[in-house]
C-alpha positions in Angstrom: 208.6 149.3 -112.2 210.7 150.9 -115.0 213.0 148.9 -117.3 215.9 150.8 -115.7 214.9 149.8 -112.3 214.4 146.2 -113.3 217.7 146.0 -115.1 219.4 147.5 -111.9 217.7 145.0 -109.7 218.6 142.0 -111.7 222.3 143.1 -112.2 222.4 143.7 -108.4 221.4 140.0 -107.9 224.3 138.9 -110.2 226.8 141.1 -108.4 225.6 139.6 -105.0 225.9 136.1 -106.5 229.4 136.8 -107.8 230.5 138.3 -104.5 229.4 135.2 -102.6 231.1 133.0 -105.3 234.6 134.3 -104.0 234.0 132.4 -100.8 232.2 129.2 -102.0 232.1 127.1 -105.1 228.3 127.2 -105.4 226.3 130.1 -104.2 222.7 130.0 -102.8 220.0 131.2 -105.1 219.3 134.9 -104.8 215.9 135.9 -106.0 213.4 138.6 -106.9 210.0 138.8 -108.6 209.5 141.1 -111.6 206.1 141.5 -113.2 204.9 138.1 -112.0 208.1 136.2 -112.9 210.4 134.9 -110.2 214.0 135.4 -111.3 216.6 133.4 -109.3 220.4 133.5 -109.9 223.4 131.6 -108.6 227.0 131.2 -109.6 229.0 127.9 -109.7 232.7 128.2 -109.7 234.9 125.5 -111.0 237.4 126.1 -113.9 235.3 129.1 -114.9 232.3 130.8 -113.5 228.9 129.5 -114.6 225.8 131.6 -114.1 222.4 129.8 -113.7 219.2 131.8 -114.0 215.9 130.4 -113.0 212.7 132.0 -114.7 209.4 130.9 -113.2 206.3 132.9 -114.2 203.2 132.6 -112.0 201.2 131.8 -115.2 202.4 130.1 -118.4 206.0 129.8 -119.4 208.8 132.3 -119.8 208.6 134.1 -123.2 211.3 134.5 -125.7 211.4 138.2 -125.0 212.0 137.5 -121.3 214.9 135.2 -122.1 216.5 137.7 -124.5 216.1 140.5 -122.0 217.7 138.6 -119.1 220.5 137.4 -121.3 221.1 141.0 -122.5 221.0 142.6 -119.0 223.3 139.9 -117.5 225.6 139.7 -120.5 225.1 136.0 -121.0 226.3 134.3 -124.2 226.3 130.7 -125.3 223.2 130.0 -123.1 221.9 126.5 -122.6 218.2 126.1 -121.7 216.3 123.5 -119.9 212.6 123.6 -119.4 210.9 122.1 -116.3 207.1 121.5 -115.9 205.5 123.1 -112.9 201.9 122.7 -111.6 199.2 122.9 -114.3 200.4 124.2 -117.6 203.1 126.4 -116.0 206.7 125.9 -116.9 210.0 127.2 -115.6 213.2 127.7 -117.5 216.8 127.2 -116.3 219.3 129.2 -118.3 223.1 128.5 -117.9 226.1 130.4 -119.3 229.7 131.0 -118.7 230.1 134.4 -116.9 232.2 137.2 -118.4 232.4 140.8 -117.3 230.0 142.9 -119.5 231.9 146.0 -118.3 234.8 144.8 -120.5 233.5 144.4 -123.9 237.0 143.6 -125.3 237.0 140.4 -123.4 235.4 137.8 -125.6 234.6 134.5 -123.6 234.5 132.6 -126.9 237.7 133.6 -128.7 238.2 132.4 -132.2 240.5 129.3 -132.5 242.1 130.8 -135.6 
């Protein structure tokens, strides 16, 4: 699978979750597996839209490169991370961020207070 295909697949998951979030305050997880890592995405809607991304590799823990790639592809900023132990030495990572539309780079989700 090429990087372009992987990017399109992950962005498609986010679009699907965002579409579902129009009808419900918390979407079901939508998932795919890329290069041995399960990627699941859901959107929680309250005052803003929160995107949660679950990274769970079959072996080991998510790498820093995987986290940077997923944040870049989905346009996530101000990400919080929580690590969860799985069976053996494997670990999963839950990323959470406020959603903003990456197609509109003029929109800054974290405007300066000054």
